[in-house]
C-alpha positions in Angstrom: 31.9 121.5 139.8 30.0 120.6 142.6 27.5 119.2 140.5 29.6 116.7 138.9 31.2 115.7 142.3 27.5 114.8 143.8 27.4 113.3 140.7 30.2 110.7 141.4 29.5 110.7 144.9 25.9 109.5 143.9 27.4 107.3 141.7 29.7 105.7 144.3 27.1 105.1 146.4 25.1 102.7 143.8 28.3 101.1 143.4 28.7 100.2 146.8 24.8 99.6 147.1 25.2 96.8 144.4 28.1 95.3 146.0 26.1 95.0 149.1 23.4 93.5 147.2 25.6 91.2 145.7 27.3 90.2 148.7 24.2 89.5 150.7 22.9 87.4 147.6 25.9 85.3 147.6 26.0 84.5 151.5 22.3 83.6 151.2 22.0 81.3 148.0 24.8 79.7 149.6 23.1 78.8 152.9 19.6 78.1 151.1 20.5 75.1 149.3 17.4 73.4 147.4 16.8 70.3 145.1 13.5 68.7 143.8 12.7 64.9 143.4 9.4 63.1 142.1 8.6 60.4 143.8 5.6 58.1 143.8 2.8 57.7 146.4 3.9 54.7 146.9 7.6 55.6 147.7 6.4 58.3 150.0 4.4 55.9 152.1 7.3 53.4 152.5 9.5 56.5 153.6 7.2 57.1 156.2 6.9 53.9 157.6 10.8 53.7 157.6 10.8 56.9 159.7 12.7 58.9 156.8 9.7 61.3 156.7 8.7 63.1 159.7 5.3 64.5 160.2 5.2 65.5 164.0 2.0 65.2 165.5 2.2 68.3 167.7 1.6 70.4 164.6 0.1 68.2 162.4 -3.3 68.2 164.4 -3.5 72.4 164.1 -3.9 71.5 159.5 -6.6 69.3 159.1 -8.5 69.3 156.4 -12.6 68.3 156.2 -13.7 64.9 155.1 -14.7 66.5 151.8 -11.3 68.1 150.9 -9.4 64.9 151.5 -12.1 63.3 149.1 -11.4 65.8 146.8 -8.0 65.7 146.8 -8.0 61.6 146.3 -10.3 62.3 143.1 -7.5 64.7 142.2 -4.8 61.9 142.7 -6.9 59.8 140.8 -7.9 61.7 137.7 -4.3 62.1 137.4 -5.0 66.5 138.1 -1.6 68.5 138.8 -1.3 68.6 142.7 1.2 71.5 144.1 4.7 70.1 145.6 5.7 69.2 149.1 8.2 71.0 150.4 10.4 69.2 153.3 13.6 69.8 155.0 16.3 67.3 154.9 18.8 67.0 157.8 22.6 65.5 157.9 21.2 61.8 158.2 18.9 62.9 154.9 15.7 62.4 156.8 12.9 64.5 155.4 10.8 67.0 157.8 7.6 68.0 156.0 7.4 71.9 156.4 5.0 72.5 153.9 2.2 69.4 152.5 0.8 68.1 155.5 -2.6 68.0 154.5 -1.8 66.0 151.3 0.7 63.6 152.7 -1.4 63.0 155.6 -4.8 62.5 153.7 -2.5 59.5 151.7 -1.8 58.0 154.5 -4.6 57.9 156.4 -6.2 56.5 153.0 -4.0 53.6 152.6 -4.4 53.0 156.8 -0.7 54.1 157.4 -1.3 57.3 159.6 -0.7 56.6 163.1 -3.3 57.5 165.9 -5.9 57.6 163.1 -8.6 55.6 161.9 -8.3 54.8 158.2 -10.3 57.0 155.8 -13.5 56.4 154.7 -14.2 59.1 151.1 -17.2 61.0 150.7 -18.9 61.8 147.2 -17.0 64.0 144.9 -17.9 66.1 141.6 -16.2 64.0 139.1 -16.1 60.8 140.9 -19.4 60.5 143.2 -19.1 56.7 143.4 -16.2 57.2 145.6 -18.5 57.8 148.3 -17.8 55.3 151.5 -15.0 53.8 149.7 -12.2 52.9 151.3 -8.5 51.5 150.5 -9.8 48.4 150.4 -13.2 48.6 148.7 -11.4 50.6 146.2 -10.1 47.9 144.5 -6.4 46.6 143.2 -6.6 48.6 139.9 -7.3 52.0 141.8 -4.8 51.4 144.3 -2.4 50.6 141.7 -3.2 53.8 140.1 -2.5 56.2 143.1 0.6 54.1 144.3 2.2 54.8 140.8 1.1 58.8 140.9 4.0 61.0 141.3 4.2 63.9 143.6 7.0 66.5 143.1 9.5 67.2 146.2 10.9 70.5 147.0 13.9 69.4 149.1 15.8 72.4 151.5 18.7 71.6 153.4 18.8 72.0 156.8 21.9 70.3 158.0 24.1 73.5 158.2 21.1 76.3 158.5 18.8 74.6 161.1 16.2 77.7 160.5 15.5 77.7 157.4 12.8 74.9 157.5 10.6 77.4 160.1 11.5 80.1 157.9 10.6 78.6 154.9 7.3 77.2 156.7 6.4 80.9 157.8 6.3 81.9 154.3 4.9 79.5 152.9 1.9 79.9 154.9 1.4 83.2 155.7 -0.2 84.2 152.3 -3.2 82.7 150.8 -4.4 81.0 153.8 -7.1 80.5 156.3 -4.5 79.6 158.8 -4.5 82.3 161.7 -1.1 84.1 162.4 -1.2 82.3 165.8 -1.9 78.9 164.2 1.1 79.4 161.5 3.3 80.5 165.0 2.5 77.0 166.8 4.1 75.3 163.9 7.3 77.5 163.6 7.7 77.3 167.7 7.3 73.5 167.3 9.9 72.8 164.6 12.2 75.2 166.4 11.9 74.3 170.1 9.6 71.5 171.2 9.6 72.3 174.9 8.5 76.0 174.4 5.4 74.6 172.2 4.7 72.3 175.0 4.8 75.0 177.8 2.9 77.4 175.9 0.0 75.0 175.5 0.1 73.9 179.0 -0.1 77.5 180.3 -3.1 78.0 177.8 -4.8 75.4 179.3 -4.4 76.5 183.3 -7.7 77.2 185.2 -6.4 80.5 186.1 -5.6 81.7 182.7 -8.7 80.6 181.4 -10.7 82.6 184.0 -9.1 85.8 183.4 -9.8 85.8 179.6 -13.0 84.1 179.6 -14.9 86.7 177.9 -12.7 85.9 174.9 -15.3 85.5 172.1 -15.5 82.1 169.8 -14.1 83.6 166.9 -11.1 84.7 169.1 -10.6 81.2 170.4 -10.7 79.7 167.0 -7.7 82.2 165.8 -6.1 81.1 169.0 -5.5 84.2 170.7 -5.5 82.5 174.0 -2.1 80.9 172.8 -0.9 84.5 171.3 -1.7 86.3 174.8 0.6 83.4 176.4 3.8 83.9 173.7 3.2 87.5 174.1 3.4 87.1 178.2 6.5 85.4 177.5 8.3 88.3 175.9 6.7 91.1 178.5 8.5 89.0 181.0 11.9 88.2 179.4 12.4 91.1 176.7 13.5 94.7 177.5 11.6 97.6 176.5 14.3 99.4 174.8 15.1 96.4 172.1 11.4 96.7 170.7 11.2 98.7 167.2 7.8 100.1 167.7 7.2 99.9 163.5 7.5 96.2 163.6 4.7 93.7 162.5 3.3 92.2 165.4 3.4 88.7 164.3 6.9 88.7 163.1 7.7 90.3 166.3 6.4 87.9 168.3 7.9 84.8 166.5 11.3 86.3 166.2 11.2 87.3 170.0 10.3 83.9 171.3 12.4 82.0 168.9 15.9 84.0 169.3 15.5 84.4 172.9 17.9 83.0 175.2 16.8 84.4 178.4 13.5 82.9 177.9 14.8 79.6 176.9 17.2 79.1 178.7 14.9 79.6 181.9 11.7 78.3 180.3 10.3 76.5 183.7 11.4 79.7 185.9 9.7 81.7 183.4 6.6 79.4 183.4 6.1 79.6 186.8 6.6 83.2 186.8 3.9 83.8 184.1 1.4 81.5 185.9 1.9 83.1 189.3 1.0 86.1 187.6 -2.3 84.4 186.0 -3.4 82.9 189.7 -2.8 86.2 190.9 -5.0 88.0 188.8 -7.3 85.1 189.0 -7.8 85.5 192.7 -8.1 89.1 193.1 -9.8 90.3 189.4 -11.4 87.0 188.3 -13.2 87.0 185.2 -13.2 91.0 185.2 -9.4 91.0 184.6 -10.1 91.5 180.5 -12.6 93.9 181.2 -12.9 97.7 181.1 -14.4 99.5 184.4 -16.4 102.8 183.4 -19.3 104.4 184.6 -18.9 102.6 187.4 -19.5 99.2 186.2 -17.2 96.3 184.4 -18.1 95.9 180.8 -18.9 92.8 178.6 -16.0 92.7 175.9 -12.5 91.4 175.9 -10.1 94.2 176.1 -6.6 93.3 174.7 -4.8 96.4 176.4 -6.7 95.8 179.8 -5.3 92.5 179.8 -1.8 93.4 178.8 -1.7 96.8 181.4 -3.2 94.3 184.3 -0.6 91.7 183.5 2.4 93.7 183.3 1.5 95.6 186.1 0.6 92.7 188.3 4.3 91.1 187.5 6.3 94.2 188.3 4.3 94.9 191.6 3.6 91.0 192.7 4.9 91.8 196.3 3.0 94.7 196.9 -0.5 93.2 195.5 0.2 90.2 197.5 0.4 92.5 200.8 -2.7 94.6 200.0 -5.1 92.7 197.3 -6.8 96.2 197.3 -3.8 97.6 195.2 -4.6 95.6 192.2 -8.5 96.1 192.2 -7.9 100.0 192.4 -5.4 99.8 189.5 -7.8 98.1 187.6 -10.5 100.2 187.8 -8.6 103.1 187.0 -6.7 101.8 183.7 -9.6 103.1 181.4 -9.6 106.7 182.4 -5.9 106.9 182.4 -3.3 108.5 180.6 -1.4 105.6 179.7 -4.6 103.7 178.2 -5.3 106.7 175.9 -2.4 106.7 174.5 -1.6 103.2 174.1 -5.0 103.0 172.3 -5.1 106.2 170.5 -5.7 105.9 166.5 -2.3 105.2 164.4 -0.7 103.2 167.5 0.9 100.2 166.0 0.4 97.0 168.4 4.0 96.8 169.2 4.4 100.4 169.8 1.8 99.8 172.8 3.3 96.9 173.9 6.6 98.9 174.1 4.8 101.7 176.3 3.3 99.5 178.4 6.3 97.9 179.4 8.3 100.3 179.6 6.0 102.5 182.1 5.9 99.6 183.9 2.3 100.3 184.7 1.9 103.6 185.7 -1.0 105.4 184.6 0.1 108.9 184.4 2.3 108.6 181.1 4.7 111.5 181.7 5.2 110.7 185.3 6.1 107.4 184.1 8.4 108.4 181.5 10.1 110.7 183.7 10.7 107.7 186.0 12.1 105.6 183.2 15.1 107.8 181.9 
């Protein structure tokens, strides 16, 4: 009898789960409205010229093909080789905002001399059409110009008039897998789509001289992957997101993006939060200089950029700013003790997830004794 009751209980649970899935499906499918439209390159160019298709220059710069890639794409268009669809979001007025396909569209616009603030494209030699070398739109001749203008591209249109977040959610999904872009490069575009002021402020702070000084030991590869901007984004979170609200099991990149976009405390006071961050950077630079992100061990500083050292120093400086300004040695002494501290050992142990590391640093507010900090945080 008990086994029979369990059987019916389990069956009821599965029915409820199925109903929940159906409900979630219905809600989502209604909020994500899509359409498809095939248009010629000529129509695409006219939409751009008329202002009906937006290619935002603030995030376009992060997605630049090399000259060989642009020429290869033009070759494919001339030869009729299939090319991927472009994805656009459509607002209430019917205008398109390009989500995916910036490189392809920009290449066509540059070739025809229509891309704003760019010189017309001069093609390189390609595999099947080596005679394209040094060709421009004018020297291609009318026959090839017509072929290109009549070539059709498929557009997937996402209706964002009732769901403004759908465009950057889609962009993130389209560009997360199978791409050479760093997570921060993708985030730059997502943030630019969601909040231009935050995008500009992040860029400005990353170019600040004090900030550049305290991360001057960053490698060329780290800079190319835009780790500097990722640290700015993380610092925003450290200043505005309570440690208790952080889920240690979250993926770091998704965590940073979500906590930036859905952060009223940050976005409603962007200027003041930027000023707070700048004050911390200036204090770190003045007292620690280029040692701020280095580990102090065996009586000397190392050379490598150490992200946990930077994070701990930033949090400690932010929460003890007044005490440090009164006595600069407080920060110097703290910084030298980090590498051998219980907190550093805790947050750098094997298997420690990045969000869990950030949460512990913020929760303990720089206290190097984990047990003492944990006690004080209750």
